[in-house]
N, C-alpha and C positions, 0 to 999 in steps of 0.2 A: 504494500500499499504506499502510495506517495505520502511524503511527510505532511503536505498541506491537507490531504484527506484524512490522514491519521489524526492530526490536531483537531480538525473539524469534528470528527467522530468522537474524540475524547471529551471535547467541550460539550457536545450534545449529550453524550452518555452521562457525564458528571451531573448535569442539570436534570436530566430525566430520572436518574437513580434517586435523586433527592426530591423529585416532584416540584421543581422550581420553575418549570416552563411557563406557568401562568404569571410569574412575576417578571419574566424577561421580555417585557415589551420593549420596543425601540426607545420609548421615552425613558423607562427605568434604566435601561442599559446605558443610554447616553448620560444620564445623571451619575450613574456608577462610574462610568469611564472618566468623567470630569473629575470626580473625587480621586480616582487613582492617579490621573494626570497631576493633580495638586500635590500628591505624595511624591511624585517625580520632582516637582519643583522644590519641595521641601528639602530634598537631599542636597540640592545645589544652593539653597538659601544661605546667604552670608559667606559663601566661598569666593575667593578671588578667581579671576578668569584662569590663572594657572592651576589653582587647586581643583577647579571644575574639570580640568583636562586629565588630572592624575589623582583619581579617587583611591583612597586606601581600600584594601580588599573587602572589608566589611561593608563599606559604603557602595562599592561596585556590586556586591551581592544583593544589597538592598535595592539598588537601581535596577538590576536585572529582574528582580521580583515585581517591582512596581511597573516597569515597562511591559512585562508579561501580562499583568493584570489589565493594563490599559489596552494592550493588543487583543486580549481575549474578548473584552467588551466590544471593542471596535469590530472584531471579526463577527461577533454575534449580531451586531447592528447591520453590517454588510450582508450577512447571510439572510437576515429577515427580509431584506429588500432585493435579494438576488444580485448583489453587486460584487464583482470580482475585484478585490482590492488591488491586485497586481495590475490588471488592465486599466482600472480607474486611475491608479498612480502614474502609469505610463502616459495615459491620455492627459492627465494634469500637467505632467512635465512638458509635454508638447505645447500646451496652452501657455505655461509659464515662459517657455523659451520665446514664444511670440510676444508675450506681454512685457518681458524684461530681456530684450536683446543684449547679449554680452557686450557688444560695442558701446552700448549706452549706459551700461550699469556696472562698469568696472569699479570695484571697491566702494560702492555706494550702499549705505545702510538705510537710506530714506527712499521710500517709494516716490517715483515721479508723480507729480500732480496730474489728475485726470482733467481733461478739458471737456 
């Protein structure tokens, strides 16, 4: 079984075995995902840019757990709406390339104003 399908099945089985499916509406999943994303932010809070690039092992392990939680909820939302996250991400990168051409956005952190 492909890793993507294995993960999808494990996520599905985990919720089904606990009879949590009724709670996993897209709205609830989105709210849970944001809470997990906030836990990702908390790991980096108050770190310098250099510290944020070189996390100690315990912080890196915590980051992996919180990113996984966020990814699981994101995956469940996508599955609920039949969205392939890989395809959607590739399409979004194409849109971003048009919206932010490299020649006009070298080293910029501020988005250009829309007219």
